[in-house]
C-alpha positions, 0 to 999 in steps of 0.5 A, spaced: 888 551 617 890 545 613 888 544 606 885 537 608 881 540 613 878 545 608 876 540 603 873 536 608 869 542 611 867 544 604 865 537 602 860 537 609 857 544 607 856 541 600 852 535 603 848 539 608 846 544 602 844 537 598 840 535 604 837 542 605 834 542 598 832 535 598 828 536 604 825 542 601 823 538 595 820 533 600 816 538 604 813 540 597 811 533 595 810 529 601 809 523 597 816 523 594 820 519 600 826 518 595 827 526 596 827 525 604 832 519 603 837 523 600 836 529 605 838 523 610 843 521 606 846 528 606 846 529 613 849 522 614 855 524 610 856 531 613 856 527 620 861 522 617 865 528 614 865 531 622 867 524 625 873 523 619 876 530 621 876 528 628 879 522 627 884 526 623 886 531 628 886 526 634 892 526 638 892 519 641 890 512 639 884 512 645 881 518 642 882 515 635 878 509 637 872 514 640 872 517 634 872 511 630 866 508 634 862 514 633 864 514 625 860 507 625 853 511 626 853 516 620 856 510 616 850 506 617 845 511 617 848 513 610 848 506 608 840 505 610 838 511 606 842 509 600 838 502 600 831 506 601 833 511 596 833 505 591 827 502 594 823 508 593 826 511 587 825 505 583 819 502 586 822 495 588 820 490 593 
């Protein structure tokens, strides 16, 4: 296995661990929506890493384009989760 694949897999695993821990924190204290947003951010980051791996290993431009189209969804979810995290953590309006 290539070193880049290993590093991307390790970063995705770290994001999933973050998501699980923040999800458990949210289950304990349901009023902390910021923890839920960090959970969503971790899942979106892991999905982004999976799509990036697919793009790295694609053999044709069409396959790369398909992976790139699907890459936009977790990036959008991650952006929204970051914005909502700042909103709920800092209690801004």
